[in-house]
N, C-alpha and C positions, 0 to 999 in steps of 0.2 A: 557472711558471705550472701550477698543477693540471693532471693528464692527463686527468682528467673533465671539463673544460669542453670543451663542445662549441658553438660561436659561430655564432650568427646575424647576420650583418655585414651593417652600411649604411655603407659608404663611398664619399664623393665626394671625388674630388680636384680641388682649386682651381687656378686660373690661376697662383697664387702658389708651387704646390707645397707649401702647407699642406692638413691633411686632419685629420679629427676621426672618431673611431671610437667608437661606443657599441653593446656586445655585451652580449647576457643568455646566459647557461649553461644547462645542462639542469636543471630542476626538480628538488629534492630533496623527496619527497613523504613524508609519514607521516600516519596516521590515516585511510586509503580502505581499505574503502569508509566512506561516512560513516552514521553512525547517526541517524536522521531525528531531529530535535527535539530531540537530546541529543548529539550528538556532534560533531567538527569534523575537519579535515583541514588539516595545517598543511603549508607547502611554503615552500623558501628557493629563491629565483632569485638565481644569481650575477650581478652588474653589474660591467662596467668602462668606464668613459670613458678616454679620452686623445687627446691631441692630437700628430698624428705630423708629425716634420719641419716644425715649423711653427715660424714666427719671430712669428707674433701672439701677443696675450695675450689671454683672455678672464676677467673677473671677473664676478662675480655669477650664475654658472649654475645652473640648477637642471635637475633630473630630474623629468618629471612621468610618472606611471605611472596608465594607465587600462587598464579592462576592456572585453572586447570578445566579443559571441557568448556572454555566459553564459546557460548553461541554464535552464529554468522550474524553479521551486523552489529553485535555490543561491542564495547570496547571498555575496560575497567581500568582504574587508576587507584592507586593505593601507597600504602608508607614504606613497600619494598625492604630494605635492610635497614635494621637500627640496633644499636646497641642495648642491651639487659644490664642494669645495675649487678655490680658486682655482689652485693648483699642479698641478692636472691639465692646466690648459691654459694654460701661462707659457713661452712660445717654446722656445728649447731647453732650458729647465730644466724642459721639463714631466714631470711624474710620473704614470703610470697610477693613475687611481681605482678601487677594488675596494670592494664591499660585497656581503654576502649579504640580499638584499632578502627581507623577511618577510610571509606572506601566512597567511590562514584563510579557510577554505570551511565555510560550513554548508549543511542542507539541511532543507526543510520536508516536508512530506505530497505537495506537489506535484510533488516532483523525483523523476522515472522512475528506479525501482530496478534494479538487476542489468542496467544498461546503460551501454556505454561511452561517459562523455562529455567534451567538450573545452571548455576556453575560451582565450580570447587573453589575455596581458599584453602592453599596448603601453606603451615608453617613448621619451620623446624629449627631448632637452635642448633647454633655452629660455633665452634671456638679453632679458630686458625684455620678454616675450611673444612673441618670434619664435624661429624655430629659429636655434641658433647652433652650430656653422656647419652649411649647409642640410646635410641627410643626416644627421646625427647623431641618428637615430631606430632603432629596431629592434623586435623582437616576439618572443614564444616561445608556443608552446601548452602549457597544464597539462592532462595527462588526471586525470580525478577518476571515482569510483562510490558509487553511493549502495547502502547496504545492504537487504536485502528487509524489507519493511514489511509484515506480513500482518494484514489488516483486513476481517472479513466480517460483512456484515447479514444476517438472513433475515426475511421477513415468510411468514405461513400464511393462506391465503384463507378456511380454516375448521379450527377447533381440534375441534370436537366432531362426529363423525360416528355414523352408526346403519346396521345391514344386517340381513337376515334372517339366520337360523342358516346357516351354512356360505356365508356371502357375503364380498364384499369390500368394503372401506371405502377410499377415495383421496385422500389429501391433497396439495393442490398447494402448493409449497413456490416463494418467488423467493429466489435468492441473490444478493447485489450484491456486488462485490470494490471496498471502499474503499480498497483498499491500493495501494501504488506498482508492482508488477510482476505479470506474469503467474502465475497462481496456481492450482494444484490442487487441489481440494475432495475429499476422501474423508469416507465417512460410516460411522459404526457406530452398535452399542447397546449400552450399556456395561453395562446389566443385562440378565439372561433374561426372557422374556416369560410371563406368567400359563400357567398350565395350560391346554391346548386353542387357545390363541390363536395364531397366527403373524403376523410382519410381515417385509416385504420392504424393504430398505433401498435407495437409488437407487445405480447405478454410479457412480463419480467422474465429475468433470466439469472443465474447465479453462475461466478466467474471464481474461478481458484484464486489464490493469493498468487502475485507476480511470481515469473521466473527467477528473478534475484532473491525474491524471498523464501524460494524452494518449492514454488507450485509447478503444476502441470499444465491444467485445463484452463488456462487462463484468458483466452481468446475465442468468442462466438460471433457468428451472424447470426442478423437479424433483421426482418423484414418489414419495410415502411410500406404502405398501401395506399394510393391516391384513386379515387372512383372521380370520372369526369362528368362534368353536366351534358345535359342534351336538350337543345331545340329544332323543331321543324326548318329544313332548310340546311345552309350553309353553318357551320361552327367553327369559330376562331377565336381563343382565348385562352388566357395565361394567368397565373398567380403563384404566390411563393408559399412556403410551408415550412413551419418551424416547430420542431419538438425535441424536447429536453431528455436527457438518459441522468438521470441520478444515483450515484454509487451510496450504498449504505450496507453498514456490518450485518451479515447474517445472525450473529448473536443478538444484537440490539440494534434495532431500526432507527433507534434515535440517533445513533452515531452515525453522520453521513460527510460524505466528502462534497466536493464542488460539482454541481450540476454541469454537464458540456449541452450544447446547443449544435443541434443538426438543423441545415438550412438546405431545401431543394425547390427547384422549379417546375410545374406543371403545365403540359398545352394540351389543349383538346383542338382537334384540326380534321373537318371531314363533314360528309352531308348526313342528315337525318331526316326521317329514319333509314336504316341501311339499305343499301342499293338504289336508292332514288336520285333522280338526276337533279343537280343541282349545280351552279357554278360558282366560284369563288368570286365576289365583287373585285373591282380593281384596287380599292383602297385595302382589301385584305393582303392582298400579295406584296410583302415588305420588300423595301428597297434591296436588300440583301438576297431576295431569290431572283433566279434568272427569268422564271416564267414573268415576273411582272413588267420588265423593260421589253421583253419580247412581245407580250399582249398589247403596251402601248404604243409600239412601232407597229404592229398591224394594223392598230386604230388609224394610227396619222398617216399611214399608207394608203388604206382605204379613203381617206378623205381626201388625199392629193389627188388620187386618179379620177374621182369623182369630181372635182372641179376640174381639171382640165380636158374631161369628156364634155364639162358644161360649156 
């Protein structure tokens, strides 16, 4: 018998001194942690069934394999019910029946990632729908883990902001973790800002695993702040800002999800220094504003009246 077998034995000695033993060995696991939606974990469970010192014979015995306590988001496939050779329980001529039972486990996005999980493989021998002999059953726990799956979404209350010269514009962004594990979100600006403008990215935050993976504190708000430039006189300018939010595992920062990009538009408009008197030039009044066309009409009206008087 191989030295690596570690048996969980269910044994009942009958009054006739006959006994049957079903044992499961230590699962041999490969493919863990499981990659969500694409990976699989395979494992072998060594099984043995034998009648010891038995004068009775059992024919048509079957091993029924079931699963218990399977974690959310995990699906397991296995051999189900299959026949045991009659030679395993044939009186004094009984020969131990041994076989490696093969199983596969899969994980969906609802499975908790980077967390020690466990489920149980139950086995029992039955004959004609009954346990034969009584006590010929056992079980073994199978450990598994699911790989980090970083998935983040962002929503912005407003994407266009405006402030006076030397002022601040604050954009509020809501970040939600749709991934399967606690996630650190780090922020960065990939490109330099326009001359005279400044921006402050949020500090990193930690989000719990998604709601479907059993998390609670999976959504938080952060502030992205833009400081506008200033020059003497009338100020009227705009520029765009882009920053990235990158999800990463709390346990291992090298495990990252795809970054998401947030884009906002910032405008500066007004006189500088504050309180000084200045008028915006006509070309600074966009065609979309009401003041531009009205000012132009006033100028044209004055020109017409002057010509008539002449």
